[in-house]
Kinemage of the C-alpha trace (Angstrom):
@kinemage 1
@onewidth
@group {chain A} dominant
@subgroup {mainchain}
@vectorlist {calphas} color= white
{ca met a 1} P -0.011 -0.028 -0.072
{ca phe a 2} L 2.895 2.396 0.753
{ca glu a 3} L 5.170 1.361 -2.049
{ca gly a 4} L 3.055 2.908 -4.902
{ca phe a 5} L 3.243 6.536 -3.586
{ca asp a 6} L 6.464 8.559 -3.649
{ca trp a 7} L 6.418 11.261 -0.930
{ca gln a 8} L 9.956 12.514 -2.098
{ca pro a 9} L 9.016 15.052 -4.815
{ca ile a 10} L 6.404 16.596 -2.533
{ca leu a 11} L 8.771 17.181 0.296
{ca ile a 12} L 11.472 18.471 -1.983
{ca ala a 13} L 9.188 20.778 -3.687
{ca ala a 14} L 7.904 22.151 -0.293
{ca ile a 15} L 11.361 22.556 1.104
{ca ala a 16} L 12.539 24.170 -2.085
{ca val a 17} L 9.759 26.748 -2.000
{ca met a 18} L 10.138 27.565 1.678
{ca ser a 19} L 14.031 27.989 1.276
{ca leu a 20} L 13.503 30.166 -1.794
{ca ile a 21} L 10.985 32.538 0.037
{ca asn a 22} L 13.382 32.504 3.213
{ca gly a 23} L 16.259 33.433 0.921
{ca leu a 24} L 14.581 36.284 -0.634
{ca ser a 25} L 13.358 37.485 2.762
{ca val a 26} L 9.843 37.621 1.465
{ca phe a 27} L 7.817 37.352 4.717
{ca gln a 28} L 4.072 37.246 4.976
{ca asn a 29} L 2.002 37.736 8.087
{ca phe a 30} L -1.357 36.805 8.970
{ca arg a 31} L -2.941 40.148 10.073
{ca ser a 32} L -5.936 41.111 12.123
{ca asp a 33} L -6.772 44.162 14.198
{ca arg a 34} L -5.515 42.520 17.073
{ca ala a 35} L -2.303 40.548 16.245
{ca val a 36} L 0.425 39.676 13.774
{ca val a 37} L 1.154 35.970 13.448
{ca arg a 38} L 4.429 34.957 12.600
{ca ile a 39} L 4.901 31.328 11.456
{ca glu a 40} L 8.293 29.574 10.881
{ca pro a 41} L 9.629 26.119 10.029
{ca val a 42} L 11.803 24.188 12.083
{ca tyr a 43} L 13.185 21.183 10.398
{ca glu a 44} L 12.863 19.993 6.906
{ca asp a 45} L 11.903 16.378 7.648
{ca asp a 46} L 9.450 16.973 10.648
{ca trp a 47} L 7.464 20.112 9.929
{ca met a 48} L 6.861 21.854 13.259
{ca tyr a 49} L 5.779 25.483 13.571
{ca trp a 50} L 4.866 27.825 16.135
{ca thr a 51} L 3.426 31.495 16.210
{ca glu a 52} L 4.073 34.556 18.172
{ca leu a 53} L 1.174 36.895 18.246
{ca val a 54} L 1.932 40.605 18.841
{ca asp a 55} L -0.956 42.874 20.029
{ca glu a 56} L -0.646 45.769 17.744
{ca lys a 57} L -2.395 48.127 20.211
{ca ser a 58} L -0.395 47.348 23.371
{ca ser a 59} L 2.687 45.662 21.691
{ca glu a 60} L 2.072 42.955 24.170
{ca thr a 61} L 3.402 39.516 22.991
{ca val a 62} L 0.847 36.735 23.302
{ca arg a 63} L 2.219 33.329 22.486
{ca arg a 64} L 0.013 30.778 20.856
{ca tyr a 65} L 1.596 27.692 19.366
{ca ile a 66} L 0.511 26.003 16.223
{ca ile a 67} L 2.036 22.496 15.647
{ca ile a 68} L 1.994 21.045 12.054
{ca gly a 69} L 4.080 17.957 12.325
{ca his a 70} L 4.612 15.768 9.385
{ca leu a 71} L 6.218 12.358 10.430
{ca ala a 72} L 7.493 10.729 7.330
{ca arg a 73} L 9.660 7.613 7.038
{ca thr a 74} L 8.006 5.794 9.757
{ca asn a 75} L 7.906 2.315 8.354
{ca phe a 76} L 7.262 -0.961 9.898
{ca gly a 77} L 9.335 -2.722 7.370
{ca arg a 78} L 8.710 -4.242 3.865
{ca arg a 79} L 5.992 -6.688 5.212
{ca pro a 80} L 2.702 -4.980 6.469
{ca thr a 81} L 2.124 -4.809 10.071
{ca ser a 82} L -1.024 -4.382 11.818
{ca ile a 83} L -1.194 -1.155 13.690
{ca ala a 84} L -4.652 -1.396 15.327
{ca asn a 85} L -3.004 -0.923 18.683
{ca thr a 86} L -0.512 1.851 17.781
{ca lys a 87} L 0.227 4.486 20.216
{ca leu a 88} L 1.135 8.073 19.302
{ca arg a 89} L 2.468 10.783 21.339
{ca ile a 90} L 4.700 13.758 21.475
{ca arg a 91} L 7.319 14.112 24.221
{ca leu a 92} L 9.008 17.424 24.555
{ca arg a 93} L 11.993 17.900 26.969
{ca asn a 94} L 12.420 21.134 28.630
{ca met a 95} L 16.358 21.464 28.091
{ca arg a 96} L 16.413 24.677 30.414
{ca thr a 97} L 15.500 23.090 33.643
{ca ala a 98} L 17.786 21.126 35.834
{ca thr a 99} L 15.415 18.215 35.778
{ca ser a 100} L 14.908 18.240 32.031
{ca ala a 101} L 11.310 17.509 32.472
{ca leu a 102} L 9.210 15.672 29.862
{ca tyr a 103} L 5.972 17.171 28.634
{ca asp a 104} L 3.278 15.119 26.933
{ca ile a 105} L 1.211 17.042 24.363
{ca ala a 106} L -2.267 15.924 23.475
{ca pro a 107} L -3.110 17.694 20.024
{ca pro a 108} L -6.808 18.670 19.885
{ca glu a 109} L -6.924 17.654 16.175
{ca leu a 110} L -4.880 14.628 14.997
{ca glu a 111} L -4.899 12.955 11.731
{ca ile a 112} L -3.281 9.866 10.599
{ca ser a 113} L -3.070 8.805 7.018
{ca asn a 114} L -1.229 6.102 4.883
{ca ala a 115} L 0.543 6.835 1.680
{ca asp a 116} L -2.311 6.655 -0.377
{ca ser a 117} L -3.629 9.732 1.426
{ca gln a 118} L -6.479 7.882 2.947
{ca arg a 119} L -7.477 9.650 6.172
{ca leu a 120} L -7.755 7.210 9.284
{ca pro a 121} L -10.011 8.135 12.177
{ca val a 122} L -8.197 8.505 15.501
{ca met a 123} L -9.583 8.189 18.859
{ca lys a 124} L -8.045 8.589 22.419
{ca ala a 125} L -7.492 5.116 24.230
{ca gly a 126} L -7.815 4.314 27.749
{ca pro a 127} L -7.228 6.649 30.585
{ca asp a 128} L -3.970 8.181 29.282
{ca pro a 129} L -5.039 11.547 27.780
{ca phe a 130} L -1.973 11.543 25.549
{ca asp a 131} L -2.571 8.113 24.078
{ca phe a 132} L -4.154 8.346 20.543
{ca arg a 133} L -4.601 5.390 18.430
{ca pro a 134} L -5.788 4.708 14.823
{ca met a 135} L -9.335 3.471 14.575
{ca leu a 136} L -8.482 0.287 12.585
{ca gln a 137} L -10.178 -3.047 12.570
{ca pro a 138} L -8.064 -5.768 14.343
{ca gly a 139} L -5.940 -7.484 11.750
{ca gln a 140} L -6.024 -4.510 9.397
{ca ser a 141} L -2.507 -3.985 8.094
{ca val a 142} L -0.453 -1.107 6.475
{ca ala a 143} L 3.319 -0.906 5.626
{ca gly a 144} L 3.651 2.317 7.615
{ca ile a 145} L 1.912 5.378 8.487
{ca his a 146} L 2.281 9.172 8.117
{ca cys a 147} L 1.320 11.372 10.927
{ca phe a 148} L -0.173 14.842 10.644
{ca leu a 149} L -0.332 16.903 13.755
{ca phe a 150} L -2.465 20.177 13.802
{ca gly a 151} L -3.098 21.993 17.157
{ca met a 152} L -3.146 25.260 18.715
{ca tyr a 153} L -2.112 25.790 22.336
{ca gly a 154} L -1.999 28.881 24.488
{ca ser a 155} L 0.399 28.143 27.501
{ca asp a 156} L 3.886 28.943 27.966
{ca leu a 157} L 4.179 26.763 31.061
{ca trp a 158} L 4.790 23.464 29.349
{ca met a 159} L 6.838 24.913 26.166
{ca pro a 160} L 9.291 27.420 27.538
{ca lys a 161} L 12.005 28.750 25.332
{ca thr a 162} L 15.438 27.538 26.113
{ca glu a 163} L 18.430 29.959 26.309
{ca asn a 164} L 19.461 29.276 22.811
{ca gly a 165} L 15.826 29.342 21.653
{ca met a 166} L 15.598 25.479 20.897
{ca leu a 167} L 13.266 22.989 22.500
{ca glu a 168} L 13.697 19.550 21.638
{ca gly a 169} L 11.702 16.396 21.953
{ca ala a 170} L 10.785 13.321 20.358
{ca leu a 171} L 7.511 12.098 18.642
{ca glu a 172} L 7.107 8.461 19.498
{ca leu a 173} L 5.081 5.792 17.632
{ca glu a 174} L 4.503 2.539 19.316
{ca ser a 175} L 3.388 -0.490 17.320
{ca gly a 176} L 1.034 -3.086 18.818
{ca phe a 177} L 4.035 -5.510 18.787
{ca gly a 178} L 6.111 -3.114 21.235
{ca asn a 179} L 8.261 -1.644 18.324
{ca leu a 180} L 9.079 2.019 19.239
{ca phe a 181} L 9.921 4.576 16.552
{ca lys a 182} L 10.975 7.966 17.313
{ca ser a 183} L 11.253 11.246 15.236
{ca lys a 184} L 13.310 14.086 16.732
{ca val a 185} L 11.249 17.335 16.614
{ca gly a 186} L 12.222 20.898 17.850
{ca phe a 187} L 11.276 24.563 17.896
{ca arg a 188} L 13.327 27.649 17.169
{ca his a 189} L 12.366 31.290 16.409
{ca val a 190} L 13.720 32.254 13.069
{ca glu a 191} L 10.945 34.998 12.086
{ca phe a 192} L 9.963 33.234 8.924
{ca ser a 193} L 6.359 33.272 7.772
{ca ala a 194} L 4.960 32.084 4.363
{ca leu a 195} L 3.166 29.015 5.441
{ca glu a 196} L -0.171 30.196 3.935
{ca thr a 197} L 1.477 29.497 0.650
{ca leu a 198} L 1.435 25.900 1.395
{ca phe a 199} L -1.392 25.738 3.851
{ca pro a 200} L -4.080 28.299 2.885
{ca glu a 201} L -6.502 27.007 5.252
{ca leu a 202} L -4.196 28.034 8.211
{ca glu a 203} L -5.276 31.635 8.032
{ca ser a 204} L -9.083 30.953 8.776
{ca phe a 205} L -7.893 28.627 11.668
{ca val a 206} L -5.648 31.233 13.173
{ca met a 207} L -8.430 33.840 12.876
{ca lys a 208} L -11.177 31.539 14.290
{ca asn a 209} L -9.057 30.910 17.375
{ca leu a 210} L -8.398 34.654 17.878
{ca glu a 211} L -11.904 35.488 17.749
{ca ala a 212} L -12.800 32.758 20.256
{ca asp a 213} L -10.034 34.137 22.494
{ca glu a 214} L -11.644 37.575 22.419
{ca ala a 215} L -15.028 36.225 23.129
């Protein structure tokens, strides 16, 4: 099922577009009466973004985090493997604290698809609020999955910026057979924002949340 679709041209094209825009310093911002939203990429393989809202009236910075994660190259091997019991979670390590505490993040919207772009429903499983599993029938198999995370968060407590501006963590994918796959993720502020050229629906999502905050 995975072997018939090649993600590499799409990834290369997206990276090329972002690199070109970044190189030309053509920055675009989502604007409203209340805030300017900056969106910047972090890694090329794992697309993670965050925003910084600046109130134009008071110049006060109000942080909101938009996370759009693309976890590719998560394969269970050539032979299809059942992922009916797959667990998915993000664990972020606060590198600034002495304890290097781990933070689990439960995205409000989570989508899992296979290489055929089929969207698979996701549900929370068990008492663990950070445990999300694809709603597959027992025995249903795929050769791997691609994970798309989309969420907005409004707290700086669990995601403080480190001294060097980097926050590292891991996206963990655990199969029903106990195999654990990790993909490194991170956040850094580089003042780059042209994400709407690739994700035009993001602006309406941002504005909708801004209106909800004001209400």
